Structure formats: structure tokens, C-alpha cells
C-alpha positions in Angstrom: 7.1 -33.8 4.8 5.9 -30.0 4.4 5.6 -28.5 0.8 7.7 -25.5 1.0 11.0 -27.3 0.7 11.2 -26.4 -2.9 9.6 -22.7 -2.7 11.7 -20.3 -5.4 10.0 -17.8 -2.9 13.0 -18.5 -0.6 15.9 -20.0 -2.6 18.5 -18.0 -3.2 18.6 -15.7 -6.4 20.7 -17.0 -9.3 24.6 -16.1 -8.7 24.3 -15.4 -5.1 26.8 -16.3 -2.6 27.0 -17.7 0.9 28.3 -14.6 2.7 25.3 -12.7 1.3 22.9 -14.7 2.1 24.5 -15.0 5.8 24.4 -11.0 5.6 21.1 -11.0 4.8 20.1 -13.5 7.3 21.8 -11.1 10.0 19.9 -8.1 9.1 16.7 -10.2 9.2 17.4 -11.2 12.7 18.3 -7.2 13.6 15.2 -6.4 12.2 13.3 -9.0 14.2 15.0 -7.5 17.5 14.0 -4.0 16.4 10.7 -5.3 16.4 10.4 -7.2 19.2 11.9 -3.6 20.9 9.0 -1.8 19.3 6.4 -4.1 21.2 8.7 -3.4 24.5 7.8 0.3 23.4 4.0 -0.5 23.1 4.1 -2.4 26.0 5.5 0.2 27.9 2.8 2.6 26.7 0.2 0.4 27.3 1.7 0.2 31.2 2.3 3.9 31.7 -1.4 4.5 30.7 -3.0 2.1 32.8 -1.0 3.2 35.6 -2.3 6.9 35.1 -5.7 5.2 35.2 -4.8 3.5 38.4 -3.0 6.9 39.7 -6.8 8.7 38.8 -8.3 5.9 41.1 -5.6 6.7 44.1 -6.2 10.1 44.1 -10.3 8.9 44.2 -9.6 6.7 47.1 -7.1 9.5 48.8 -9.9 11.8 48.8 -12.6 10.3 50.3 -10.0 8.9 53.0 -9.8 12.7 54.0 -6.1 12.6 52.8 -6.6 15.9 50.7 -2.7 17.4 50.7 -1.7 14.2 49.4 -4.4 13.4 46.7 -3.3 17.1 45.6 0.3 16.5 45.5 -0.6 13.0 43.2 -2.0 15.1 40.9 -0.4 18.3 40.5 3.3 16.5 40.7 2.4 13.2 38.7 -1.3 13.3 36.9 -0.7 13.9 33.1 3.4 14.3 33.5 5.3 13.9 30.4 7.4 10.8 30.9 10.1 12.1 29.1 10.3 15.7 28.7 7.8 17.7 26.4 6.3 13.8 25.5 4.0 11.7 26.4 4.5 8.0 26.0 2.0 8.3 22.5 4.7 10.8 20.9 7.8 8.6 22.2 5.7 5.7 20.3 5.0 7.8 17.1 8.9 9.1 16.7 10.1 5.4 17.6 7.8 4.2 14.6 8.3 7.4 12.1 12.3 7.6 12.7 14.5 4.8 13.9 11.7 2.2 12.7 10.7 3.3 9.4 14.5 4.4 8.8 15.0 0.3 9.5 12.7 -1.3 7.6 13.1 1.0 4.5 16.9 0.0 4.6 16.1 -3.7 5.7 13.9 -4.6 2.7 15.7 -1.8 0.0 19.2 -4.0 1.2 16.6 -7.3 0.7 15.2 -6.2 -3.1 18.8 -5.3 -4.2 20.5 -8.3 -3.1 17.8 -10.8 -3.2 15.1 -10.0 -5.1 12.8 -8.8 -2.1 13.3 -12.8 -1.1 13.3 -13.4 2.7 14.2 -16.1 5.0 16.8 -17.2 2.5 19.3 -18.5 5.4 16.1 -20.5 7.5 15.1 -21.4 4.3 18.9 -23.4 3.6 19.0 -24.5 6.7 15.5 -26.1 6.9 16.3 -27.7 4.0 19.2 -28.8 5.2 17.9 -30.2 8.3 14.8 -31.7 6.5 17.0 -33.2 2.9 
């Protein structure tokens, strides 16, 4: 059996009620979902950048094949184009990180610090203790 079942860092502070433990569990779960969304945003950023490099290769091949007008159209209409008005993907990632994500992690930490002495995953630790006795 695992040694962490008695870990005080995952036990609820004295006086904490079940509803608060459940609320902190939901808050933690919401943060984990936002973390996943952030990962997808980084995937979007990297995949869009990779597509841009592939477009450059396509333009080179179109020119080599003598399709200058098509190569020019791809170059002028798509290469270097903003994915959102005024922003490339790195700017979208930075805006998400500096705004929504920073606010989310800050609030989660503040609530957890205020209500659970900074302890994380109390809900899950209690579930583990129930399952492993």
C-alpha cells in the first residue's frame, strides 16, 4: 500500500466541511480543464506555425512548376496572415496566458490558500483513502 495515505498535506484542515472539500475539488477540476484547454491552444499555435512552413514549401514548388500566379496568390493572401485580427498565434497564446489563465490560477490558489491552508487535491486524497482504507 502507498505511503501517502497519511500525508498531512492532503488532509482537510480541522473544521473543514464536506461541501467546502467538494467545492475545492470542483475548482481544482475546473483548473485542470483550463490547463487542457491551454495545451490545445499551444497545439493550435504550433500546428498553425507548421502549416505556415508547409505553405512556404508549397509556394516554392508552385514557382518551380511555373505556377507563378498561384504562388503569388498564396504569398499575398495567406503567408504571414494574422489568424485573428491583428494577432498571430503567439500573441493569442500570450493574451490567454496573461489574462484568463493568470487570473484563473491566481484565484484558484487564493481560494485554496484561504480555505485549505494551500493544500491541494483534498477531495481526491479522501477518495483514495476511502478506496484503499
